[in-house]
OpenMM code with the backbone's topology and positions (N, CA, C; nanometers):
from openmm import Vec3, app, unit

residues = "UNK UNK UNK UNK UNK UNK UNK UNK UNK UNK UNK UNK UNK UNK UNK UNK UNK UNK UNK UNK UNK UNK UNK UNK UNK UNK UNK UNK UNK UNK UNK UNK UNK UNK UNK UNK UNK UNK UNK UNK UNK UNK UNK UNK UNK UNK UNK UNK UNK UNK UNK UNK UNK UNK UNK UNK UNK UNK UNK UNK UNK UNK UNK UNK UNK UNK UNK UNK UNK UNK UNK UNK UNK UNK UNK UNK UNK UNK UNK UNK UNK UNK UNK UNK UNK UNK UNK UNK UNK UNK UNK UNK UNK UNK UNK UNK UNK UNK UNK UNK UNK UNK UNK UNK UNK UNK UNK UNK UNK UNK UNK UNK UNK UNK UNK UNK UNK UNK UNK UNK UNK UNK UNK UNK UNK UNK UNK UNK UNK UNK UNK UNK UNK UNK UNK UNK UNK UNK UNK UNK UNK UNK UNK UNK UNK UNK UNK UNK UNK UNK UNK UNK UNK UNK UNK UNK UNK UNK".split()
positions = [
    Vec3(8.9414, 7.2844, 1.0652),
    Vec3(8.8266, 7.2140, 0.9627),
    Vec3(8.8453, 7.0339, 0.9272),
    Vec3(8.7456, 6.9825, 0.9706),
    Vec3(8.7923, 6.8200, 0.9543),
    Vec3(8.8076, 6.7868, 0.7954),
    Vec3(8.8788, 6.7219, 0.7865),
    Vec3(8.8855, 6.6397, 0.6391),
    Vec3(8.7976, 6.5887, 0.6032),
    Vec3(8.7616, 6.5199, 0.5007),
    Vec3(8.6378, 6.4557, 0.4401),
    Vec3(8.6791, 6.3421, 0.3697),
    Vec3(8.6819, 6.2409, 0.3148),
    Vec3(8.6625, 6.1961, 0.1826),
    Vec3(8.5480, 6.1738, 0.1191),
    Vec3(8.5137, 6.1967, 0.0204),
    Vec3(8.4165, 6.2460, -0.0650),
    Vec3(8.4366, 6.1081, -0.1544),
    Vec3(8.2597, 6.0352, -0.1089),
    Vec3(8.2778, 5.8733, -0.1042),
    Vec3(8.2631, 5.8284, -0.2685),
    Vec3(8.1806, 5.9329, -0.3602),
    Vec3(8.2104, 5.9323, -0.4978),
    Vec3(8.2219, 6.0482, -0.5527),
    Vec3(8.3544, 6.0288, -0.6716),
    Vec3(8.3906, 6.1290, -0.7585),
    Vec3(8.3251, 6.1791, -0.7941),
    Vec3(8.3123, 6.3612, -0.8414),
    Vec3(8.2050, 6.4516, -0.8545),
    Vec3(8.2003, 6.3960, -1.0116),
    Vec3(8.0690, 6.4546, -1.0209),
    Vec3(8.0471, 6.3812, -1.1779),
    Vec3(8.0083, 6.4510, -1.3113),
    Vec3(8.0416, 6.4760, -1.4284),
    Vec3(8.0281, 6.5862, -1.4343),
    Vec3(7.8905, 6.6616, -1.5303),
    Vec3(7.8861, 6.7571, -1.5198),
    Vec3(7.7585, 6.8253, -1.5079),
    Vec3(7.7040, 6.7990, -1.6871),
    Vec3(7.5365, 6.7624, -1.6462),
    Vec3(7.4919, 6.7342, -1.7651),
    Vec3(7.4846, 6.8361, -1.8321),
    Vec3(7.4890, 6.8418, -1.9792),
    Vec3(7.4751, 6.8958, -2.0911),
    Vec3(7.3169, 7.0124, -2.1277),
    Vec3(7.2673, 7.0806, -2.1682),
    Vec3(7.1462, 7.1460, -2.1665),
    Vec3(7.0776, 7.0516, -2.2705),
    Vec3(7.0027, 7.0129, -2.2433),
    Vec3(6.8573, 6.8834, -2.2977),
    Vec3(6.8946, 6.7520, -2.2651),
    Vec3(7.0237, 6.7618, -2.1794),
    Vec3(7.0879, 6.6261, -2.1981),
    Vec3(6.9858, 6.5574, -2.0638),
    Vec3(6.9334, 6.4512, -2.0246),
    Vec3(6.8728, 6.3804, -1.9105),
    Vec3(6.9875, 6.2590, -1.8630),
    Vec3(6.9767, 6.2132, -1.7428),
    Vec3(7.0303, 6.1343, -1.6635),
    Vec3(6.9591, 6.0049, -1.6601),
    Vec3(6.9519, 5.8917, -1.7973),
    Vec3(6.8778, 5.7852, -1.7758),
    Vec3(6.9792, 5.6495, -1.6516),
    Vec3(6.8854, 5.6193, -1.5761),
    Vec3(6.8800, 5.5203, -1.4743),
    Vec3(6.9494, 5.3724, -1.5328),
    Vec3(6.9983, 5.3371, -1.4868),
    Vec3(7.0844, 5.1875, -1.4803),
    Vec3(6.9716, 5.0825, -1.4831),
    Vec3(6.9308, 4.9775, -1.5610),
    Vec3(6.8959, 4.8782, -1.5434),
    Vec3(6.8993, 4.8016, -1.4061),
    Vec3(6.8248, 4.7119, -1.4054),
    Vec3(6.8241, 4.6186, -1.2493),
    Vec3(6.9113, 4.5076, -1.3654),
    Vec3(6.9399, 4.3543, -1.2948),
    Vec3(7.0233, 4.2313, -1.3157),
    Vec3(6.9013, 4.1572, -1.3588),
    Vec3(6.7756, 4.1776, -1.2759),
    Vec3(6.6704, 4.1477, -1.2792),
    Vec3(6.5960, 4.1859, -1.4442),
    Vec3(6.5865, 4.3156, -1.4834),
    Vec3(6.5486, 4.3845, -1.5733),
    Vec3(6.6346, 4.2888, -1.6853),
    Vec3(6.7623, 4.3380, -1.6996),
    Vec3(6.8434, 4.2838, -1.8312),
    Vec3(6.8094, 4.1185, -1.8324),
    Vec3(6.8012, 4.0268, -1.7258),
    Vec3(6.7910, 3.8957, -1.7409),
    Vec3(6.6573, 3.8541, -1.8345),
    Vec3(6.5252, 3.9406, -1.7562),
    Vec3(6.4284, 3.9252, -1.8345),
    Vec3(6.4214, 3.9753, -1.9690),
    Vec3(6.4838, 4.1015, -2.0175),
    Vec3(6.4917, 4.1193, -2.1355),
    Vec3(6.5436, 4.0662, -2.2044),
    Vec3(6.6687, 3.9860, -2.2111),
    Vec3(6.7520, 3.8984, -2.2576),
    Vec3(6.6267, 3.7523, -2.2810),
    Vec3(6.5612, 3.6922, -2.2181),
    Vec3(6.4381, 3.5890, -2.1875),
    Vec3(6.3822, 3.6480, -2.3035),
    Vec3(6.3290, 3.7312, -2.3229),
    Vec3(6.2228, 3.7835, -2.3558),
    Vec3(6.2622, 3.7946, -2.5545),
    Vec3(6.4071, 3.8366, -2.5423),
    Vec3(6.4548, 3.8627, -2.7131),
    Vec3(6.4599, 3.6653, -2.7157),
    Vec3(6.5070, 3.5871, -2.6558),
    Vec3(6.5580, 3.4631, -2.7219),
    Vec3(6.3869, 3.3618, -2.7354),
    Vec3(6.2857, 3.4374, -2.6452),
    Vec3(6.1940, 3.3349, -2.6608),
    Vec3(6.1535, 3.4212, -2.8417),
    Vec3(6.1481, 3.5702, -2.8399),
    Vec3(6.0861, 3.6258, -3.0334),
    Vec3(6.1526, 3.5570, -3.1294),
    Vec3(6.2964, 3.5110, -3.0431),
    Vec3(6.3864, 3.4729, -3.1833),
    Vec3(6.3449, 3.3302, -3.1741),
    Vec3(6.2722, 3.2482, -3.1063),
    Vec3(6.2364, 3.1547, -3.1157),
    Vec3(6.0932, 3.1352, -3.2084),
    Vec3(6.0453, 3.2388, -3.1290),
    Vec3(5.8848, 3.2222, -3.2072),
    Vec3(5.9133, 3.2721, -3.3441),
    Vec3(5.9856, 3.3500, -3.4205),
    Vec3(6.0397, 3.4006, -3.5353),
    Vec3(6.0495, 3.2203, -3.6288),
    Vec3(6.1789, 3.1518, -3.5335),
    Vec3(6.2149, 3.0781, -3.5967),
    Vec3(6.1067, 2.9523, -3.6519),
    Vec3(6.0554, 2.9608, -3.5288),
    Vec3(5.8947, 2.8704, -3.5328),
    Vec3(5.8214, 2.8875, -3.6634),
    Vec3(5.8054, 2.9878, -3.6968),
    Vec3(5.7077, 3.0527, -3.7879),
    Vec3(5.7699, 3.0299, -3.9300),
    Vec3(5.9036, 3.0633, -3.9446),
    Vec3(5.9544, 3.0231, -4.0212),
    Vec3(5.9994, 2.8632, -4.1261),
    Vec3(5.9926, 2.7763, -4.0028),
    Vec3(6.0263, 2.6484, -4.0212),
    Vec3(5.8691, 2.5582, -4.0884),
    Vec3(5.9490, 2.4676, -4.1394),
    Vec3(5.7964, 2.4128, -4.1905),
    Vec3(5.7406, 2.3515, -4.1138),
    Vec3(5.6182, 2.2834, -4.1557),
    Vec3(5.5445, 2.1851, -4.0580),
    Vec3(5.6159, 2.0752, -4.0657),
    Vec3(5.7225, 2.0256, -4.1134),
    Vec3(5.7236, 1.8611, -4.1153),
    Vec3(5.8712, 1.9386, -4.0205),
    Vec3(5.9581, 2.0328, -4.0197),
    Vec3(6.0454, 2.0080, -3.9152),
    Vec3(5.9788, 2.0847, -3.7839),
    Vec3(5.8660, 2.1075, -3.7570),
    Vec3(5.8023, 2.1496, -3.6722),
    Vec3(5.6925, 2.0089, -3.6105),
    Vec3(5.7055, 1.9204, -3.6807),
    Vec3(5.6328, 1.7657, -3.6100),
    Vec3(5.7495, 1.7612, -3.5583),
    Vec3(5.8875, 1.7352, -3.6239),
    Vec3(6.0126, 1.6443, -3.6106),
    Vec3(6.0950, 1.6828, -3.4744),
    Vec3(6.0482, 1.8279, -3.4742),
    Vec3(6.1366, 1.8869, -3.3199),
    Vec3(6.0497, 1.8203, -3.2076),
    Vec3(5.8990, 1.8737, -3.2412),
    Vec3(5.8201, 1.8437, -3.1356),
    Vec3(5.8209, 1.6665, -3.1104),
    Vec3(5.8281, 1.5895, -3.1972),
    Vec3(5.8469, 1.4331, -3.1925),
    Vec3(6.0001, 1.3815, -3.1066),
    Vec3(6.1139, 1.4831, -3.1263),
    Vec3(6.1882, 1.4312, -3.0549),
    Vec3(6.1736, 1.5514, -2.9077),
    Vec3(6.1057, 1.6657, -2.8730),
    Vec3(6.0569, 1.7046, -2.7245),
    Vec3(6.0607, 1.5942, -2.6836),
    Vec3(5.9184, 1.5284, -2.7346),
    Vec3(5.8243, 1.4325, -2.6278),
    Vec3(5.8715, 1.2638, -2.6307),
    Vec3(5.9934, 1.2601, -2.6904),
    Vec3(6.0246, 1.0375, -2.6719),
    Vec3(6.0211, 1.0677, -2.5365),
    Vec3(6.0009, 0.9326, -2.5368),
    Vec3(5.9764, 0.8447, -2.4363),
    Vec3(6.1029, 0.7986, -2.3929),
    Vec3(6.1970, 0.8015, -2.4967),
    Vec3(6.3390, 0.7265, -2.4634),
    Vec3(6.4062, 0.8214, -2.3741),
    Vec3(6.4049, 0.9472, -2.3989),
    Vec3(6.4893, 1.0428, -2.2509),
    Vec3(6.3720, 1.0416, -2.1460),
    Vec3(6.4636, 1.0546, -2.0581),
    Vec3(6.4147, 1.0628, -1.9387),
    Vec3(6.4312, 1.2442, -1.8853),
    Vec3(6.3693, 1.2803, -1.7697),
    Vec3(6.4100, 1.3964, -1.7228),
    Vec3(6.5898, 1.4082, -1.6632),
    Vec3(6.6657, 1.5003, -1.6684),
    Vec3(6.8024, 1.5080, -1.6684),
    Vec3(6.7962, 1.5241, -1.4834),
    Vec3(6.9068, 1.4379, -1.4644),
    Vec3(6.9829, 1.3660, -1.3195),
    Vec3(7.0845, 1.4818, -1.3476),
    Vec3(7.1583, 1.4170, -1.2333),
    Vec3(7.3076, 1.5254, -1.2434),
    Vec3(7.3921, 1.4849, -1.3297),
    Vec3(7.4077, 1.3582, -1.3566),
    Vec3(7.4758, 1.3578, -1.5076),
    Vec3(7.4276, 1.4266, -1.6393),
    Vec3(7.2873, 1.4214, -1.6582),
    Vec3(7.2435, 1.4853, -1.7935),
    Vec3(7.1374, 1.4139, -1.8646),
    Vec3(7.0834, 1.4217, -1.9362),
    Vec3(7.0464, 1.3214, -1.9835),
    Vec3(7.0789, 1.1765, -1.9818),
    Vec3(6.9684, 1.0902, -2.0171),
    Vec3(7.0054, 0.9826, -2.0263),
    Vec3(6.9418, 0.8753, -2.0757),
    Vec3(6.9455, 0.7619, -2.1689),
    Vec3(6.8197, 0.7174, -2.2246),
    Vec3(6.7595, 0.6298, -2.0840),
    Vec3(6.6564, 0.5726, -2.0983),
    Vec3(6.5643, 0.4825, -2.0355),
    Vec3(6.6380, 0.3164, -2.0585),
    Vec3(6.6602, 0.2465, -1.9310),
    Vec3(6.7311, 0.1239, -1.9396),
    Vec3(6.6752, 0.0727, -1.8250),
    Vec3(6.5531, -0.0345, -1.8467),
    Vec3(6.4744, -0.0479, -1.7509),
    Vec3(6.5770, -0.1801, -1.6809),
    Vec3(6.5526, -0.1649, -1.5507),
    Vec3(6.6560, -0.2699, -1.4970),
    Vec3(6.5241, -0.3841, -1.3898),
    Vec3(6.5863, -0.4390, -1.3215),
    Vec3(6.4791, -0.5111, -1.2243),
    Vec3(6.3911, -0.4428, -1.1688),
    Vec3(6.4624, -0.3734, -1.0822),
    Vec3(6.3890, -0.2468, -1.0093),
    Vec3(6.2375, -0.2136, -1.0811),
    Vec3(6.3124, -0.1077, -1.1935),
    Vec3(6.1908, -0.0932, -1.3243),
    Vec3(6.1133, -0.1955, -1.3316),
    Vec3(6.1255, -0.3635, -1.3440),
    Vec3(5.9981, -0.4120, -1.3202),
    Vec3(5.9563, -0.4765, -1.2398),
    Vec3(5.9664, -0.4254, -1.1471),
    Vec3(5.9020, -0.4729, -1.0312),
    Vec3(5.7697, -0.3304, -1.0649),
    Vec3(5.8453, -0.2082, -1.0597),
    Vec3(5.7485, -0.0981, -1.0522),
    Vec3(5.6367, -0.1217, -1.1554),
    Vec3(5.7377, -0.1285, -1.3059),
    Vec3(5.6155, -0.1370, -1.3853),
    Vec3(5.5351, -0.2888, -1.4101),
    Vec3(5.5666, -0.3540, -1.3261),
    Vec3(5.4480, -0.4894, -1.3376),
    Vec3(5.3286, -0.4398, -1.2402),
    Vec3(5.3725, -0.3141, -1.1133),
    Vec3(5.2774, -0.3303, -1.0226),
    Vec3(5.1889, -0.2129, -1.1091),
    Vec3(5.2566, -0.1152, -1.2106),
    Vec3(5.1636, -0.0023, -1.2553),
    Vec3(5.0467, -0.0925, -1.3614),
    Vec3(5.1609, -0.1851, -1.4063),
    Vec3(5.0195, -0.3195, -1.5122),
    Vec3(4.9277, -0.3626, -1.4535),
    Vec3(4.9441, -0.3996, -1.3003),
    Vec3(4.8772, -0.4866, -1.2221),
    Vec3(4.7785, -0.3536, -1.1642),
    Vec3(4.7863, -0.2943, -1.1130),
    Vec3(4.7317, -0.2061, -0.9783),
    Vec3(4.6796, -0.0573, -0.9885),
    Vec3(4.7478, -0.0062, -1.1311),
    Vec3(4.7351, 0.0847, -1.1280),
    Vec3(4.6830, 0.1552, -1.2856),
    Vec3(4.5891, 0.2584, -1.2670),
    Vec3(4.4609, 0.2866, -1.4093),
    Vec3(4.4820, 0.4251, -1.3914),
    Vec3(4.5154, 0.4804, -1.5803),
    Vec3(4.5135, 0.6158, -1.5691),
    Vec3(4.3701, 0.6979, -1.6096),
    Vec3(4.3523, 0.7525, -1.4977),
    Vec3(4.2525, 0.8320, -1.5092),
    Vec3(4.2395, 0.9895, -1.5003),
    Vec3(4.1953, 1.0838, -1.5627),
    Vec3(4.2471, 1.2130, -1.5491),
    Vec3(4.1962, 1.3044, -1.4586),
    Vec3(4.0790, 1.3024, -1.3931),
    Vec3(4.0003, 1.3363, -1.2906),
    Vec3(4.0952, 1.2974, -1.1738),
    Vec3(4.1542, 1.1818, -1.1548),
    Vec3(4.2128, 1.1315, -1.0271),
    Vec3(4.3645, 1.1530, -0.9880),
    Vec3(4.3525, 1.1667, -0.8754),
    Vec3(4.4950, 1.1940, -0.7607),
    Vec3(4.5589, 1.1193, -0.6872),
    Vec3(4.6343, 1.0594, -0.6396),
    Vec3(4.6802, 0.9829, -0.5655),
    Vec3(4.7676, 0.9742, -0.5078),
    Vec3(4.7838, 0.9949, -0.3472),
    Vec3(4.9125, 1.0684, -0.2679),
    Vec3(4.9951, 0.9712, -0.2918),
    Vec3(5.1311, 1.0083, -0.2798),
    Vec3(5.2634, 0.9679, -0.3569),
    Vec3(5.2918, 0.8478, -0.2040),
    Vec3(5.2611, 0.8604, -0.0777),
    Vec3(5.2403, 0.7398, 0.0330),
    Vec3(5.2066, 0.6339, 0.0065),
    Vec3(5.0491, 0.6622, -0.0317),
    Vec3(4.9478, 0.5810, -0.0386),
    Vec3(4.9923, 0.4631, -0.1794),
    Vec3(5.0625, 0.5566, -0.2345),
    Vec3(5.0802, 0.4537, -0.4193),
    Vec3(5.2149, 0.3510, -0.3653),
    Vec3(5.2782, 0.4051, -0.2897),
    Vec3(5.4200, 0.3671, -0.2393),
    Vec3(5.3831, 0.2471, -0.1554),
    Vec3(5.2833, 0.2502, -0.0522),
    Vec3(5.2631, 0.1356, 0.0342),
    Vec3(5.1838, 0.0234, -0.0523),
    Vec3(5.1400, 0.0522, -0.1437),
    Vec3(5.0257, -0.0785, -0.2398),
    Vec3(5.1617, -0.1102, -0.2869),
    Vec3(5.2707, -0.0442, -0.3450),
    Vec3(5.3311, -0.1050, -0.4441),
    Vec3(5.4620, -0.1756, -0.3016),
    Vec3(5.4533, -0.1926, -0.1932),
    Vec3(5.5171, -0.2460, -0.0844),
    Vec3(5.4745, -0.3805, -0.0888),
    Vec3(5.3551, -0.3465, -0.0820),
    Vec3(5.2498, -0.4851, -0.0224),
    Vec3(5.2622, -0.5513, -0.1742),
    Vec3(5.2281, -0.4922, -0.2981),
    Vec3(5.2584, -0.5771, -0.4069),
    Vec3(5.3963, -0.6586, -0.4447),
    Vec3(5.5092, -0.5801, -0.4280),
    Vec3(5.6710, -0.5849, -0.4146),
    Vec3(5.6677, -0.7210, -0.3618),
    Vec3(5.6304, -0.7179, -0.1849),
    Vec3(5.6799, -0.8254, -0.1122),
    Vec3(5.6083, -0.9386, -0.1785),
    Vec3(5.4237, -0.9541, -0.1588),
    Vec3(5.3861, -1.0626, -0.2164),
    Vec3(5.4500, -1.1045, -0.3469),
    Vec3(5.4632, -1.0920, -0.4610),
    Vec3(5.5660, -1.1265, -0.5547),
    Vec3(5.6781, -1.1390, -0.5324),
    Vec3(5.7424, -1.1510, -0.4097),
    Vec3(5.8351, -1.1982, -0.3567),
    Vec3(5.9769, -1.1251, -0.3846),
    Vec3(5.9532, -1.0186, -0.4693),
    Vec3(6.0745, -0.9352, -0.4564),
    Vec3(6.1255, -0.8137, -0.3827),
    Vec3(6.1882, -0.7876, -0.3618),
    Vec3(6.2504, -0.6590, -0.2710),
    Vec3(6.1836, -0.4905, -0.3043),
    Vec3(6.1177, -0.4621, -0.2255),
    Vec3(6.0565, -0.3266, -0.2872),
    Vec3(6.1911, -0.2003, -0.3398),
    Vec3(6.1830, -0.0898, -0.4585),
    Vec3(6.2694, -0.0280, -0.4183),
    Vec3(6.2279, 0.1189, -0.2918),
    Vec3(6.3283, 0.1974, -0.2806),
    Vec3(6.2883, 0.2902, -0.1720),
    Vec3(6.2186, 0.3853, -0.2715),
    Vec3(6.1521, 0.4573, -0.1599),
    Vec3(6.0151, 0.5794, -0.1886),
    Vec3(6.0584, 0.6426, -0.2696),
    Vec3(6.1743, 0.7479, -0.2399),
    Vec3(6.2522, 0.8018, -0.3682),
    Vec3(6.2520, 0.7383, -0.5333),
    Vec3(6.3233, 0.6468, -0.4943),
    Vec3(6.3244, 0.5655, -0.7032),
    Vec3(6.2402, 0.5113, -0.6980),
    Vec3(6.0991, 0.5308, -0.6222),
    Vec3(5.9465, 0.4788, -0.6768),
    Vec3(5.9089, 0.5974, -0.7550),
    Vec3(5.9188, 0.6825, -0.6813),
    Vec3(5.8641, 0.8219, -0.7467),
    Vec3(5.9442, 0.8413, -0.8919),
    Vec3(6.0794, 0.8477, -0.8836),
    Vec3(6.1597, 0.8353, -0.9477),
    Vec3(6.1108, 0.7436, -1.0988),
    Vec3(6.0891, 0.6266, -1.0947),
    Vec3(6.0693, 0.5351, -1.1486),
    Vec3(5.9409, 0.5741, -1.2129),
    Vec3(5.8011, 0.6222, -1.1618),
    Vec3(5.6885, 0.6628, -1.2328),
    Vec3(5.6985, 0.7956, -1.3285),
    Vec3(5.7708, 0.9024, -1.2269),
    Vec3(5.8048, 1.0237, -1.3142),
    Vec3(5.8538, 0.9767, -1.4116),
    Vec3(5.9438, 0.8909, -1.4417),
    Vec3(6.0130, 0.8561, -1.5907),
    Vec3(5.9129, 0.7610, -1.6535),
    Vec3(5.7851, 0.7367, -1.6502),
    Vec3(5.7013, 0.6703, -1.6803),
    Vec3(5.6119, 0.7820, -1.7290),
    Vec3(5.6279, 0.8947, -1.6988),
    Vec3(5.5602, 0.9910, -1.7467),
    Vec3(5.4261, 1.0701, -1.6855),
    Vec3(5.4042, 0.9749, -1.5527),
    Vec3(5.3085, 1.0283, -1.4186),
    Vec3(5.3482, 1.1643, -1.4002),
    Vec3(5.2868, 1.2727, -1.3897),
    Vec3(5.3362, 1.3625, -1.3162),
    Vec3(5.2727, 1.3785, -1.1483),
    Vec3(5.3851, 1.4227, -1.0913),
    Vec3(5.3727, 1.4790, -0.9536),
    Vec3(5.3222, 1.6183, -0.9045),
    Vec3(5.2602, 1.6341, -0.8518),
    Vec3(5.2081, 1.7549, -0.8437),
    Vec3(5.2297, 1.7726, -0.6424),
    Vec3(5.2863, 1.9164, -0.6289),
    Vec3(5.3230, 1.9164, -0.4869),
    Vec3(5.2087, 2.0031, -0.4264),
    Vec3(5.1687, 1.9866, -0.3365),
    Vec3(5.0661, 2.0483, -0.2295),
    Vec3(5.1360, 2.0708, -0.0883),
    Vec3(5.0505, 2.0130, 0.0197),
    Vec3(5.1251, 2.0128, 0.1728),
    Vec3(5.2149, 1.8262, 0.1612),
    Vec3(5.1230, 1.7670, 0.0291),
    Vec3(5.1765, 1.6398, 0.0135),
    Vec3(5.2499, 1.6356, -0.1164),
    Vec3(5.2944, 1.4945, -0.1571),
    Vec3(5.3119, 1.5079, -0.3102),
    Vec3(5.2026, 1.4498, -0.3630),
    Vec3(5.1430, 1.4163, -0.5029),
    Vec3(5.0518, 1.3393, -0.5276),
    Vec3(5.0858, 1.3305, -0.7082),
    Vec3(5.0165, 1.2262, -0.7515),
    Vec3(5.0531, 1.1494, -0.8402),
    Vec3(4.9177, 1.2162, -0.9736),
    Vec3(4.8942, 1.2547, -1.0510),
    Vec3(4.8155, 1.2930, -1.0936),
    Vec3(4.7703, 1.2236, -1.2259),
    Vec3(4.6583, 1.2260, -1.2640),
    Vec3(4.6117, 1.1197, -1.3835),
    Vec3(4.6243, 1.0139, -1.3518),
    Vec3(4.6089, 0.9502, -1.2239),
    Vec3(4.5943, 0.7859, -1.2307),
    Vec3(4.5047, 0.7794, -1.0634),
    Vec3(4.4953, 0.6472, -1.0672),
    Vec3(4.3982, 0.5691, -0.9562),
    Vec3(4.4575, 0.4416, -0.9541),
    Vec3(4.4815, 0.3985, -0.7989),
    Vec3(4.4657, 0.2188, -0.7303),
    Vec3(4.3140, 0.1467, -0.8616),
    Vec3(4.3211, 0.0164, -0.8656),
    Vec3(4.2737, 0.0015, -0.9187),
    Vec3(4.1757, -0.0887, -0.7922),
    Vec3(4.2342, -0.1366, -0.7237),
    Vec3(4.2051, -0.1612, -0.6031),
    Vec3(4.1212, -0.1054, -0.5006),
    Vec3(4.0533, 0.0483, -0.5629),
    Vec3(4.0163, 0.1047, -0.4642),
    Vec3(4.0802, 0.1989, -0.3407),
    Vec3(4.2382, 0.1661, -0.4180),
    Vec3(4.2890, 0.2443, -0.2787),
    Vec3(4.2665, 0.3791, -0.2225),
    Vec3(4.3136, 0.4403, -0.1037),
    Vec3(4.2564, 0.5596, -0.0329),
    Vec3(4.3687, 0.7020, -0.1233),
    Vec3(4.2484, 0.8089, -0.2108),
    Vec3(4.2537, 0.8751, -0.3115),
    Vec3(4.2838, 0.9805, -0.2708),
    Vec3(4.2518, 1.0141, -0.1580),
    Vec3(4.1748, 1.1504, -0.1547),
    Vec3(4.2971, 1.2835, -0.1513),
] * unit.nanometer
topology = app.Topology()
chain = topology.addChain("A")
for resn in residues:
    res = topology.addResidue(resn, chain)
    for name in ("N", "CA", "C"):
        topology.addAtom(name, app.Element.getBySymbol(name[0]), res)
């Protein structure tokens, strides 16, 4: 007769009328916690007065805050690089809700503008981050698009 170890210790038998409940998964527990937090936020939102809600939304949409980088939230402090991107946006870009422009097309137009102005262009990544910091939204498809704007001089926006 061979000796074999039992992998799991024997469990106590269930009492009459008792059923064994399955253990919830980690994903389910995380979803339940998130739902509970959302419910608490809803209750706090409805309990808050109108002025408190407006103040919260104003702080949330404040243009003085940028998206977090690795160091956390930072106030926007434009430098020389921001000035060239800002000048380009004022001179060559117009907000248009139904339009979109490929990030590479927009960057090439910026490079031409910057070189013609006699200033050193920033990198493509920095340019995209500056536009995002100005409130323009990126859309990721097979390529990166900036949504809600178009080039004034009729650049390729397809």
